[in-house]
Backbone as CSV, one residue per row, in Angstrom:
resi,resn,N_x,N_y,N_z,CA_x,CA_y,CA_z,C_x,C_y,C_z
1,MET,-36.478,16.181,-51.982,-37.699,16.942,-51.834,-38.127,16.930,-50.368
2,ILE,-38.473,18.070,-49.843,-38.962,18.171,-48.476,-40.474,18.303,-48.525
3,ARG,-41.134,17.461,-47.772,-42.595,17.479,-47.727,-43.104,18.634,-46.886
4,GLU,-44.346,18.975,-47.146,-45.035,19.925,-46.284,-45.181,19.288,-44.904
5,PRO,-45.177,20.089,-43.861,-45.393,19.520,-42.519,-46.734,18.799,-42.456
6,ALA,-46.770,17.728,-41.708,-48.003,16.967,-41.526,-48.504,17.186,-40.107
7,GLU,-49.788,17.453,-39.968,-50.374,17.579,-38.632,-50.751,16.190,-38.146
8,LEU,-50.265,15.834,-36.976,-50.510,14.515,-36.406,-51.203,14.668,-35.065
9,ARG,-51.841,13.613,-34.637,-52.500,13.600,-33.328,-51.978,12.420,-32.521
10,ILE,-51.888,12.635,-31.226,-51.525,11.563,-30.301,-52.825,10.894,-29.874
11,ASP,-52.907,9.563,-30.049,-54.148,8.882,-29.676,-54.185,8.606,-28.173
12,GLU,-55.266,8.009,-27.725,-55.477,7.767,-26.295,-54.410,6.869,-25.683
13,SER,-53.753,6.067,-26.515,-52.695,5.173,-26.034,-51.313,5.809,-26.121
14,GLY,-51.251,7.077,-26.555,-49.978,7.772,-26.665,-49.241,7.507,-27.968
15,ARG,-49.927,6.930,-28.937,-49.295,6.606,-30.220,-49.504,7.723,-31.236
16,VAL,-48.534,7.814,-32.138,-48.603,8.761,-33.250,-48.376,7.965,-34.522
17,GLU,-49.225,8.156,-35.514,-49.069,7.477,-36.797,-48.381,8.427,-37.766
18,LEU,-47.250,7.986,-38.319,-46.486,8.809,-39.250,-46.826,8.421,-40.686
19,PRO,-46.986,9.394,-41.568,-47.295,9.087,-42.967,-46.174,8.270,-43.624
20,LEU,-46.547,7.263,-44.406,-45.558,6.405,-45.057,-44.626,7.191,-45.973
21,GLY,-45.149,8.195,-46.665,-44.303,9.003,-47.547,-43.215,9.727,-46.779
22,LEU,-43.554,10.214,-45.608,-42.583,10.900,-44.763,-41.516,9.923,-44.273
23,LEU,-41.947,8.731,-43.894,-40.997,7.695,-43.471,-40.055,7.324,-44.614
24,ALA,-40.607,7.165,-45.801,-39.793,6.788,-46.959,-38.747,7.860,-47.260
25,GLU,-39.137,9.132,-47.171,-38.181,10.217,-47.416,-37.035,10.193,-46.420
26,ALA,-37.315,9.730,-45.210,-36.291,9.666,-44.169,-35.507,8.354,-44.225
27,GLY,-35.816,7.510,-45.205,-35.121,6.230,-45.314,-35.597,5.211,-44.301
28,LEU,-36.823,5.365,-43.838,-37.391,4.468,-42.833,-38.522,3.653,-43.442
29,SER,-38.796,2.526,-42.832,-39.917,1.696,-43.254,-40.522,1.073,-42.002
30,PRO,-41.734,0.535,-42.115,-42.323,-0.107,-40.941,-41.357,-1.145,-40.361
31,GLY,-41.170,-1.096,-39.059,-40.253,-2.008,-38.386,-38.869,-1.426,-38.150
32,SER,-38.576,-0.246,-38.718,-37.272,0.389,-38.492,-37.102,0.706,-37.010
33,ALA,-35.881,0.532,-36.511,-35.578,0.854,-35.113,-35.219,2.331,-35.008
34,LEU,-35.845,3.018,-34.064,-35.629,4.449,-33.873,-35.239,4.744,-32.438
35,ILE,-34.539,5.853,-32.273,-34.273,6.435,-30.963,-35.038,7.754,-30.951
36,VAL,-35.746,8.035,-29.877,-36.477,9.295,-29.773,-36.031,10.008,-28.503
37,PHE,-35.872,11.330,-28.614,-35.527,12.121,-27.443,-36.111,13.515,-27.593
38,SER,-36.253,14.188,-26.462,-36.766,15.551,-26.458,-35.614,16.507,-26.711
39,ASP,-35.831,17.443,-27.624,-34.825,18.444,-27.955,-35.234,19.810,-27.409
40,GLY,-36.184,19.810,-26.492,-36.651,21.053,-25.884,-37.682,21.761,-26.742
41,ASP,-38.279,22.787,-26.180,-39.270,23.609,-26.886,-40.397,22.790,-27.513
42,GLY,-40.772,21.680,-26.880,-41.874,20.876,-27.396,-41.522,20.006,-28.582
43,ARG,-40.232,19.835,-28.869,-39.818,19.035,-30.021,-39.390,17.643,-29.590
44,LEU,-39.779,16.666,-30.388,-39.274,15.304,-30.261,-38.459,15.017,-31.512
45,VAL,-37.316,14.385,-31.328,-36.446,14.046,-32.449,-36.445,12.536,-32.610
46,LEU,-36.715,12.080,-33.820,-36.647,10.658,-34.157,-35.396,10.446,-34.992
47,ARG,-34.569,9.483,-34.597,-33.357,9.166,-35.364,-33.294,7.672,-35.594
48,ARG,-32.756,7.289,-36.759,-32.502,5.868,-36.976,-31.551,5.403,-35.889
49,LYS,-31.840,4.259,-35.311,-31.048,3.765,-34.191,-29.572,3.664,-34.551
50,GLU,-29.273,3.117,-35.726,-27.866,2.938,-36.096,-27.141,4.276,-36.241
51,ASP,-27.834,5.290,-36.769,-27.226,6.617,-36.912,-26.997,7.263,-35.546
52,ALA,-27.989,7.159,-34.677,-27.877,7.762,-33.347,-26.761,7.106,-32.544
53,LEU,-26.677,5.782,-32.593,-25.630,5.086,-31.842,-24.246,5.395,-32.397
54,ARG,-24.124,5.476,-33.717,-22.839,5.826,-34.329,-22.392,7.213,-33.874
55,ASP,-23.301,8.183,-33.931,-22.957,9.543,-33.499,-22.614,9.580,-32.017
56,LEU,-23.329,8.812,-31.222,-23.053,8.774,-29.788,-21.654,8.229,-29.526
57,LEU,-21.273,7.176,-30.235,-19.944,6.584,-30.048,-18.831,7.459,-30.623
58,GLU,-19.062,8.051,-31.792,-18.022,8.836,-32.461,-17.918,10.267,-31.944
59,LYS,-19.062,10.878,-31.657,-19.077,12.297,-31.300,-19.472,12.556,-29.853
60,GLY,-20.005,11.536,-29.198,-20.444,11.696,-27.822,-21.769,12.423,-27.679
61,THR,-22.488,12.554,-28.785,-23.774,13.245,-28.761,-24.721,12.605,-29.763
62,LEU,-26.010,12.790,-29.514,-27.007,12.296,-30.451,-27.225,13.356,-31.510
């Protein structure tokens, strides 16, 4: 199931709070290690660290 998009705000410290349901759907939980990078056009991509590193080693790309 794909959730409806959630509107988030960046706080004064630059933090963003992600809904727990959205994290659970992505297989993430509090404390999960993530890699974040800009994909252009105002997009930020969050990837599980282990998945991103595996793709980087196997495919040479995130």
